[in-house]
C-alpha positions as a Markdown table, in Angstrom:
| # | Residue | x | y | z |
|---|---|---|---|---|
| 1 | Met | -15.7 | -15.3 | 25.1 |
| 2 | Tyr | -13.4 | -12.6 | 26.4 |
| 3 | Leu | -11.9 | -9.7 | 24.5 |
| 4 | Leu | -8.7 | -8.5 | 26.5 |
| 5 | Asp | -7.9 | -4.4 | 26.4 |
| 6 | Thr | -4.5 | -3.5 | 26.2 |
| 7 | Asn | -4.1 | -2.9 | 30.1 |
| 8 | His | -5.1 | -6.5 | 30.7 |
| 9 | Phe | -3.1 | -8.2 | 27.7 |
| 10 | Ser | -0.1 | -6.0 | 28.4 |
| 11 | Arg | -0.1 | -7.2 | 32.2 |
| 12 | Leu | -0.3 | -10.9 | 30.8 |
| 13 | Ile | 2.7 | -10.3 | 28.8 |
| 14 | Gln | 4.5 | -8.9 | 31.8 |
| 15 | Gly | 3.3 | -12.1 | 33.6 |
| 16 | Asp | 0.7 | -10.9 | 36.0 |
| 17 | Phe | -0.3 | -13.8 | 38.1 |
| 18 | Ala | -4.1 | -12.8 | 38.9 |
| 19 | Ile | -4.4 | -12.3 | 34.9 |
| 20 | Arg | -2.8 | -15.7 | 34.0 |
| 21 | Gln | -5.0 | -17.4 | 36.9 |
| 22 | Lys | -8.2 | -16.0 | 35.6 |
| 23 | Ile | -7.4 | -17.1 | 31.7 |
| 24 | Thr | -6.9 | -20.6 | 33.3 |
| 25 | Glu | -10.3 | -20.4 | 34.9 |
| 26 | Val | -12.1 | -19.3 | 31.9 |
| 27 | Gly | -9.9 | -21.3 | 29.3 |
| 28 | Glu | -7.3 | -19.9 | 26.9 |
| 29 | Glu | -9.4 | -20.8 | 24.1 |
| 30 | Asn | -12.0 | -18.3 | 25.3 |
| 31 | Ile | -9.6 | -15.3 | 25.1 |
| 32 | Ala | -8.9 | -12.8 | 22.4 |
| 33 | Ile | -7.9 | -9.3 | 21.6 |
| 34 | Ser | -8.4 | -6.7 | 18.9 |
| 35 | Ile | -6.2 | -5.7 | 16.0 |
| 36 | Ile | -6.2 | -2.3 | 17.9 |
| 37 | Thr | -4.7 | -3.9 | 21.2 |
| 38 | Ser | -2.3 | -5.4 | 19.1 |
| 39 | Gly | -1.2 | -2.3 | 17.7 |
| 40 | Glu | -1.0 | -0.6 | 21.1 |
| 41 | Val | 1.2 | -3.5 | 22.4 |
| 42 | Tyr | 3.4 | -3.1 | 19.4 |
| 43 | Tyr | 3.7 | 0.4 | 20.0 |
| 44 | Met | 4.7 | 0.0 | 23.7 |
| 45 | Ala | 7.4 | -2.6 | 22.7 |
| 46 | Tyr | 8.7 | -0.2 | 19.9 |
| 47 | Tyr | 8.7 | 2.7 | 22.3 |
| 48 | Ser | 10.4 | 0.8 | 25.3 |
| 49 | Glu | 14.0 | 1.1 | 26.2 |
| 50 | Arg | 14.4 | -2.9 | 25.9 |
| 51 | Arg | 12.8 | -2.7 | 22.3 |
| 52 | Gln | 14.1 | -6.0 | 21.1 |
| 53 | Glu | 13.3 | -8.0 | 24.2 |
| 54 | Asn | 10.0 | -6.6 | 24.5 |
| 55 | Leu | 9.4 | -7.2 | 20.7 |
| 56 | Arg | 10.2 | -10.9 | 21.2 |
| 57 | Arg | 7.7 | -11.3 | 24.1 |
| 58 | Val | 4.8 | -9.4 | 22.3 |
| 59 | Lys | 5.5 | -11.5 | 19.2 |
| 60 | Thr | 5.2 | -14.9 | 21.1 |
| 61 | Tyr | 2.1 | -13.7 | 23.0 |
| 62 | Leu | 0.5 | -12.4 | 19.9 |
| 63 | Ser | 1.1 | -15.7 | 17.9 |
| 64 | Gly | -0.8 | -17.7 | 20.8 |
| 65 | Ile | -4.0 | -15.6 | 20.8 |
| 66 | Gly | -7.0 | -15.1 | 18.6 |
| 67 | Ile | -7.0 | -11.4 | 17.0 |
| 68 | Tyr | -10.3 | -9.8 | 15.9 |
| 69 | Ser | -9.7 | -7.5 | 13.0 |
| 70 | Leu | -12.1 | -4.5 | 12.1 |
| 71 | Ser | -14.6 | -5.1 | 9.4 |
| 72 | Glu | -17.4 | -2.8 | 7.8 |
| 73 | Pro | -20.0 | -3.8 | 9.9 |
| 74 | Ile | -17.8 | -3.0 | 13.1 |
| 75 | Ser | -17.1 | 0.7 | 11.4 |
| 76 | Asp | -20.6 | 1.1 | 10.8 |
| 77 | Leu | -21.4 | 0.4 | 14.6 |
| 78 | Tyr | -18.6 | 2.6 | 15.4 |
| 79 | Gly | -19.9 | 5.4 | 13.5 |
| 80 | Glu | -23.4 | 5.0 | 15.1 |
| 81 | Phe | -21.9 | 4.5 | 18.7 |
| 82 | Lys | -19.7 | 7.5 | 18.3 |
| 83 | Ala | -22.4 | 9.9 | 17.4 |
| 84 | Asn | -24.6 | 8.6 | 20.2 |
| 85 | Leu | -21.9 | 9.2 | 22.5 |
| 86 | Ile | -21.2 | 12.6 | 21.2 |
| 87 | Arg | -24.8 | 13.5 | 21.4 |
| 88 | His | -25.1 | 12.2 | 25.0 |
| 89 | Tyr | -22.0 | 13.6 | 26.3 |
| 90 | Gly | -21.1 | 16.5 | 24.2 |
| 91 | Pro | -22.3 | 20.0 | 24.2 |
| 92 | Lys | -25.7 | 20.6 | 23.9 |
| 93 | Asp | -25.2 | 23.7 | 21.4 |
| 94 | Arg | -25.3 | 22.1 | 17.8 |
| 95 | Glu | -22.1 | 24.1 | 16.4 |
| 96 | Lys | -20.0 | 23.3 | 19.4 |
| 97 | Arg | -21.1 | 19.6 | 19.3 |
| 98 | Arg | -20.0 | 19.3 | 15.5 |
| 99 | Lys | -16.7 | 20.3 | 16.3 |
| 100 | Ile | -16.0 | 18.3 | 19.4 |
| 101 | Lys | -13.5 | 15.3 | 19.4 |
| 102 | Ile | -14.4 | 12.1 | 21.3 |
| 103 | Asp | -11.3 | 12.4 | 23.8 |
| 104 | Ala | -12.8 | 15.7 | 24.9 |
| 105 | Ile | -15.6 | 13.7 | 26.4 |
| 106 | Gly | -13.2 | 11.6 | 28.1 |
| 107 | Ile | -13.6 | 8.5 | 25.6 |
| 108 | Ser | -10.5 | 6.9 | 23.6 |
| 109 | Asp | -11.0 | 6.2 | 20.0 |
| 110 | Asn | -9.1 | 3.0 | 20.2 |
| 111 | Asp | -11.2 | 1.9 | 23.2 |
| 112 | Leu | -14.3 | 2.6 | 21.1 |
| 113 | Trp | -13.1 | 0.5 | 18.4 |
| 114 | Ile | -12.5 | -2.3 | 21.0 |
| 115 | Ala | -16.0 | -2.0 | 22.4 |
| 116 | Cys | -17.5 | -2.0 | 19.0 |
| 117 | Thr | -15.5 | -5.2 | 18.1 |
| 118 | Ala | -16.8 | -6.6 | 21.1 |
| 119 | Leu | -20.5 | -5.7 | 20.7 |
| 120 | His | -20.5 | -7.1 | 17.1 |
| 121 | His | -19.2 | -10.5 | 18.1 |
| 122 | Gly | -20.9 | -10.8 | 21.3 |
| 123 | Leu | -17.7 | -10.7 | 23.5 |
| 124 | Val | -17.1 | -9.5 | 27.2 |
| 125 | Val | -14.6 | -6.5 | 27.4 |
| 126 | Val | -12.0 | -7.0 | 30.0 |
| 127 | Ser | -10.7 | -3.7 | 30.9 |
| 128 | Lys | -9.9 | -1.5 | 33.9 |
| 129 | Asp | -10.5 | 2.0 | 31.8 |
| 130 | Lys | -12.7 | 4.4 | 32.9 |
| 131 | Asp | -14.0 | 5.2 | 29.5 |
| 132 | Phe | -15.8 | 1.8 | 29.2 |
| 133 | Pro | -18.2 | 2.4 | 31.9 |
| 134 | Arg | -18.9 | 5.7 | 30.2 |
| 135 | Met | -19.6 | 4.3 | 27.1 |
| 136 | Gln | -21.9 | 1.6 | 28.7 |
| 137 | Gln | -24.2 | 4.7 | 29.8 |
| 138 | Val | -24.9 | 4.9 | 26.2 |
| 139 | His | -25.0 | 1.3 | 24.8 |
| 140 | Asn | -24.6 | -1.6 | 27.1 |
| 141 | Phe | -22.5 | -4.5 | 27.0 |
| 142 | Pro | -20.7 | -6.8 | 29.3 |
| 143 | Leu | -17.5 | -5.4 | 31.2 |
| 144 | Glu | -15.2 | -7.0 | 33.6 |
| 145 | Ser | -11.8 | -6.2 | 35.0 |
| 146 | Trp | -9.5 | -8.8 | 36.5 |
| 147 | Phe | -7.5 | -6.6 | 38.7 |
């Protein structure tokens, strides 16, 4: 089962042939997204110049795909994983490390939530974002890019 990150799901919405072809290969029933990705594509649609058209397209695609919600076990995993990432990539000085934000070490909070969702459910993350390989250095999980 595959969990598409926003960069892949948005390309699917835009009609990317390679993404559609790969989904056909693995089976549509094996594709899902996180509620985080849903929020990100809604944001992109609301922020776009063709707001109504893009909202219709987003809603059409969202109605046909499985969406994983966040849960208490995922939030527990998120807290542990984030702490381990800060310990691994953050400053060695304890005071500085306590004040550092996750994005300062090159990892998006949203991508961390997506990774934790995938880890909890045993899914393959599908993304081209550079922060996922950085996260894999601390906690390994399956990762693919389809472009």
